[in-house]
C-alpha positions as CSV (number, residue, x, y, z in Angstrom):
1,M,0.0,0.0,0.0
2,P,1.2,3.6,-0.5
3,N,3.1,5.0,2.4
4,P,0.8,7.7,3.9
5,D,3.8,9.8,4.8
6,S,4.7,10.1,1.2
7,L,1.4,11.4,0.0
8,G,3.1,14.7,-1.0
9,S,4.7,12.9,-3.9
10,T,2.4,9.9,-4.3
11,S,-0.9,11.8,-4.4
12,Q,0.2,13.6,-7.6
13,V,0.5,10.3,-9.4
14,P,-2.4,9.2,-11.7
15,D,-4.7,6.5,-10.2
16,S,-3.9,4.2,-13.0
17,L,-0.2,4.2,-12.1
18,Q,-1.1,3.8,-8.4
19,Q,-3.0,0.7,-9.3
20,I,0.0,-0.7,-11.3
21,A,2.2,0.0,-8.3
22,Q,-0.2,-1.9,-6.0
23,L,-0.1,-4.8,-8.5
24,R,3.7,-4.8,-8.3
25,F,3.5,-4.7,-4.5
26,D,1.1,-7.7,-4.5
27,A,3.2,-9.6,-6.9
28,R,6.3,-9.2,-4.7
29,A,4.3,-10.3,-1.7
30,A,3.4,-13.5,-3.7
31,K,7.1,-13.9,-4.6
32,D,6.3,-13.5,-8.3
33,Y,9.3,-11.4,-8.9
34,A,9.2,-11.6,-12.7
35,L,5.7,-10.1,-12.7
36,A,6.8,-7.5,-10.2
37,D,9.6,-6.5,-12.5
38,K,7.2,-6.2,-15.4
39,Y,5.0,-3.8,-13.4
40,R,8.1,-1.8,-12.3
41,D,9.2,-1.5,-16.0
42,Q,5.7,-0.2,-16.9
43,L,6.0,2.5,-14.2
44,L,9.5,3.5,-15.4
45,H,8.2,3.8,-18.9
46,E,5.5,6.2,-17.6
47,G,8.2,8.3,-15.8
48,Y,7.9,7.0,-12.3
49,E,10.0,4.9,-10.0
50,V,8.6,2.8,-7.2
51,I,10.5,2.8,-3.9
52,D,10.0,0.0,-1.4
53,V,9.6,1.2,2.2
54,A,9.0,-0.6,5.5
55,D,5.2,-0.3,5.3
56,G,4.5,-0.3,1.6
57,F,5.8,1.7,-1.4
58,E,6.3,5.2,-2.6
59,L,6.0,6.5,-6.2
60,R,8.2,9.3,-7.3
61,A,9.0,11.1,-10.6
62,K,11.8,9.1,-12.2
63,K,15.3,10.4,-11.8
64,P,17.9,10.0,-14.6
65,Y,18.9,6.8,-12.6
66,I,17.0,4.2,-10.7
67,T,16.9,3.9,-6.9
68,L,16.4,0.5,-5.4
69,A,15.9,-0.6,-1.8
70,F,18.7,-3.2,-1.9
71,P,21.8,-3.9,-4.0
72,R,20.6,-7.5,-4.7
73,E,17.6,-6.1,-6.7
74,I,20.0,-4.8,-9.4
75,R,19.6,-6.9,-12.6
76,N,22.3,-8.1,-15.0
77,V,24.2,-5.2,-16.7
78,D,26.0,-5.6,-20.0
79,L,28.0,-2.6,-21.1
80,E,29.5,-4.6,-24.0
81,K,33.1,-4.1,-22.7
82,E,35.6,-6.8,-21.9
83,T,36.5,-4.9,-18.7
84,T,34.3,-2.8,-16.4
85,V,35.6,-0.6,-13.6
86,C,33.2,-0.6,-10.6
87,L,32.8,2.1,-8.0
88,I,30.9,2.1,-4.7
89,V,30.2,5.8,-4.0
90,E,28.8,6.9,-0.6
91,G,28.9,10.7,-0.4
92,F,31.6,13.0,-1.9
93,T,30.0,12.6,-5.3
94,D,31.9,15.6,-6.7
95,D,35.2,13.8,-6.2
96,A,33.7,10.6,-7.6
97,L,32.6,12.5,-10.6
98,E,36.2,13.6,-11.2
99,T,37.4,10.0,-10.9
100,V,34.9,8.8,-13.5
101,K,36.0,11.5,-15.9
102,N,39.6,10.6,-15.2
103,I,39.0,6.9,-16.0
104,K,37.3,7.9,-19.3
105,E,40.3,10.0,-20.3
106,H,42.7,7.0,-20.1
107,S,40.6,4.0,-20.9
108,D,37.7,2.7,-23.0
109,C,36.4,0.3,-20.3
110,G,32.9,0.1,-19.0
111,I,32.1,1.9,-15.8
112,A,29.5,0.8,-13.2
113,I,28.6,2.9,-10.2
114,I,26.5,2.0,-7.2
115,A,25.7,5.2,-5.3
116,I,24.6,4.5,-1.7
117,G,22.1,7.3,-1.3
118,D,22.0,10.4,-3.5
119,A,24.1,10.1,-6.7
120,G,24.6,13.9,-6.9
121,K,26.2,15.1,-10.1
122,L,27.2,11.6,-11.3
123,T,24.3,11.8,-13.7
124,E,26.5,14.1,-15.8
125,V,28.7,11.2,-16.8
126,M,26.0,8.7,-17.7
127,D,26.4,7.4,-21.3
128,K,26.4,4.2,-23.3
129,R,29.4,2.8,-21.3
130,T,28.5,4.2,-17.9
131,Y,25.9,2.5,-15.7
132,L,24.6,4.3,-12.6
133,I,22.2,3.1,-10.0
134,S,21.4,4.2,-6.5
135,V,20.5,2.1,-3.5
136,N,19.0,3.2,-0.2
137,P,21.4,4.4,2.6
138,G,22.7,1.7,4.8
139,A,23.6,-0.7,2.0
140,A,26.7,-2.9,3.0
141,W,29.9,-2.5,1.1
142,G,30.2,-6.3,0.7
143,D,26.7,-6.6,-0.8
144,C,27.5,-3.9,-3.4
145,A,30.8,-5.5,-4.3
146,N,29.1,-8.8,-4.8
147,V,26.5,-7.3,-7.1
148,F,29.4,-6.2,-9.4
149,L,30.8,-9.7,-9.5
150,E,27.5,-11.3,-10.1
151,K,25.6,-8.9,-12.3
152,I,28.2,-7.0,-14.5
153,Q,28.5,-9.1,-17.7
154,S,32.2,-8.4,-18.4
155,T,35.1,-10.9,-18.6
156,Y,37.1,-8.8,-16.1
157,I,35.8,-6.7,-13.2
158,V,37.8,-4.0,-11.5
159,I,36.6,-2.9,-8.0
160,M,38.2,0.4,-7.4
161,D,37.9,3.0,-4.7
162,P,36.7,6.5,-5.9
163,S,39.8,8.0,-4.3
164,T,42.1,6.2,-6.8
165,R,42.9,8.1,-10.0
166,F,44.3,7.0,-13.3
167,T,47.5,8.7,-14.6
168,G,47.6,6.5,-17.6
169,D,45.9,3.3,-19.0
170,A,45.7,0.9,-16.1
171,I,43.2,-1.4,-17.8
172,T,45.2,-2.8,-20.6
173,P,48.0,-4.2,-18.4
174,V,45.8,-5.9,-15.9
175,S,43.5,-7.4,-18.5
176,A,46.6,-8.7,-20.3
177,E,47.8,-10.3,-17.1
178,L,44.5,-11.8,-16.2
179,E,44.2,-13.2,-19.7
180,K,47.4,-15.3,-19.2
181,G,45.4,-17.3,-16.6
182,E,48.1,-17.6,-13.9
183,Y,46.5,-15.1,-11.6
184,V,42.8,-14.6,-11.0
185,C,43.2,-11.2,-9.2
186,V,45.6,-8.4,-10.0
187,G,46.0,-5.2,-8.0
188,W,48.0,-2.1,-7.3
189,R,48.6,-2.3,-3.5
190,G,48.9,-5.4,-1.3
191,G,51.4,-7.5,0.5
192,L,52.3,-10.6,2.5
193,V,50.7,-11.4,5.8
194,N,53.2,-10.9,8.7
195,I,53.3,-14.4,10.3
196,D,55.6,-13.2,13.1
197,D,53.0,-10.6,14.0
198,E,50.4,-13.4,14.3
199,W,48.6,-12.3,11.1
200,R,47.8,-8.9,12.5
201,S,49.6,-6.9,9.8
202,V,50.5,-7.0,6.1
203,D,54.0,-6.1,4.7
204,D,54.2,-4.5,1.3
205,K,56.9,-6.4,-0.6
206,G,56.4,-4.7,-3.9
207,D,55.5,-6.4,-7.2
208,G,55.0,-10.1,-7.3
209,E,52.7,-12.8,-5.9
210,V,50.9,-11.7,-2.7
211,D,48.6,-12.9,0.0
212,V,46.3,-9.9,-0.1
213,L,45.3,-7.1,-2.4
214,F,43.5,-3.9,-1.4
215,S,40.4,-2.5,-3.0
216,Y,42.1,0.8,-4.0
217,F,42.2,-1.2,-7.3
218,M,41.5,-5.0,-7.6
219,A,41.0,-6.6,-11.0
220,F,39.3,-10.0,-11.2
221,N,38.6,-12.7,-13.6
222,R,34.9,-12.7,-13.1
223,A,34.3,-16.4,-14.0
224,A,37.0,-17.4,-11.4
225,M,35.3,-15.2,-8.8
226,I,32.0,-16.9,-9.4
227,E,33.6,-20.2,-8.5
228,V,35.3,-18.7,-5.4
229,G,32.1,-17.0,-4.2
230,G,31.6,-13.4,-3.1
231,F,32.8,-10.9,-0.5
232,N,31.5,-11.4,3.0
233,P,28.0,-9.8,3.1
234,R,28.5,-9.0,6.7
235,A,31.2,-6.4,5.7
236,L,29.3,-3.1,6.1
237,Y,32.6,-1.3,5.5
238,Y,35.4,-1.8,3.0
239,R,38.4,-1.8,5.3
240,N,39.8,-5.3,5.8
241,A,36.9,-6.8,3.7
242,D,39.3,-6.9,0.8
243,M,41.9,-8.7,2.8
244,E,39.3,-11.3,3.9
245,Y,38.3,-11.9,0.3
246,S,41.9,-12.1,-0.9
247,L,42.6,-14.9,1.6
248,K,39.3,-16.6,0.6
249,I,40.7,-16.6,-3.0
250,R,44.0,-18.1,-1.9
251,Q,42.2,-20.7,0.1
252,A,40.3,-21.7,-3.1
253,G,43.6,-22.1,-4.9
254,G,43.7,-18.8,-6.7
255,K,46.8,-16.6,-7.0
256,L,47.0,-12.8,-6.6
257,L,49.5,-10.5,-8.3
258,Q,50.6,-7.0,-7.1
259,M,52.0,-4.9,-10.0
260,Q,53.0,-1.3,-10.7
261,L,50.1,0.6,-12.5
262,P,49.7,4.2,-13.6
263,L,47.5,5.1,-10.6
264,E,47.7,7.6,-7.7
265,Q,45.8,8.1,-4.5
266,A,43.7,11.2,-3.9
267,R,42.1,11.9,-0.5
268,H,40.6,8.7,0.8
269,H,37.2,10.0,2.1
270,G,36.1,6.5,2.9
271,Y,38.8,6.4,5.6
272,Y,39.6,10.0,6.7
273,D,36.1,11.5,6.5
274,V,33.8,8.9,8.0
275,D,32.8,8.6,11.7
276,P,36.0,7.3,13.5
277,E,34.0,5.1,15.8
278,F,32.1,3.5,12.9
279,R,35.4,3.0,11.0
280,E,37.2,1.4,13.9
281,I,34.3,-0.9,15.0
282,Q,33.5,-2.1,11.5
283,S,37.2,-2.5,10.6
284,K,37.8,-4.6,13.7
285,K,34.8,-6.8,12.9
286,N,36.2,-7.5,9.5
287,Y,39.7,-8.2,10.8
288,D,38.4,-10.5,13.6
289,R,36.8,-12.7,10.9
290,I,40.2,-12.9,9.2
291,L,41.9,-14.1,12.4
292,D,39.1,-16.6,13.1
293,K,39.0,-18.0,9.6
294,F,42.6,-18.0,8.4
295,R,45.2,-17.4,11.1
296,G,47.6,-20.2,11.2
297,K,46.7,-21.6,7.8
298,T,50.1,-21.0,6.3
299,A,49.5,-23.4,3.5
300,I,47.2,-20.9,1.8
301,L,49.8,-18.1,1.8
302,S,52.0,-17.2,-1.2
303,P,55.8,-17.9,-1.1
304,R,57.6,-15.7,1.4
305,R,60.0,-13.0,-0.1
């Protein structure tokens, strides 16, 4: 049923579209998701998007991009590119806008963006090779990352932080390396787990095979990642979730490569400009899972160097 608190927007919608929205709501309740999607597409065609809320739904004039309640509701996306760079953007959309423009200057890859909350000016970069969708605030980083691995129909998927900037073509070398088949994940920053420190730190040893890569820039063979499985959906925050996933890849027999790439780091808003208490609590939760799952399993680690 329509949310009474949203009547300011919903009451302006024609009754015929209200009825379609109700049919969609009923179809979802009956778990007929194909029919529900059909009704949602009808509404979009008429210029409205339906937003699921706790006690029903709201209808709003369609934005240039779709807003969904949860990342898992995103359907398959084919940008017709061998490699797609994927960004999770939560605030600081002006900086993310510059990053997307920067990627386009140096590469012909696809670009997929999940904006948690308002997408801001990111609508300016929407085009044939740029996919943008918004999900409601509170979406978990791990869920968004998994959507990229599951739904973006490219051979290679790059999960990249919006603070990372291209200084040249970073796509061609990682795609070429992944194509060789020796490594299933290639990245820019990573390292070896410090065994002497009881797995509580990572040492950057430079280029070569590594235990973990960081999500400043991680390029995956998508088919291999489907075999491995996804990021931990309990990871609300990025920090250490990339390390957990790296070790999961190694446990499954996959190899990771750290290599020099034409990239640089701008201000990392996801670290420096979030609530410090949230950052530390969620980072610790992610790392505690690493210690519980992997500490002591030296057989999964890469050769020491």
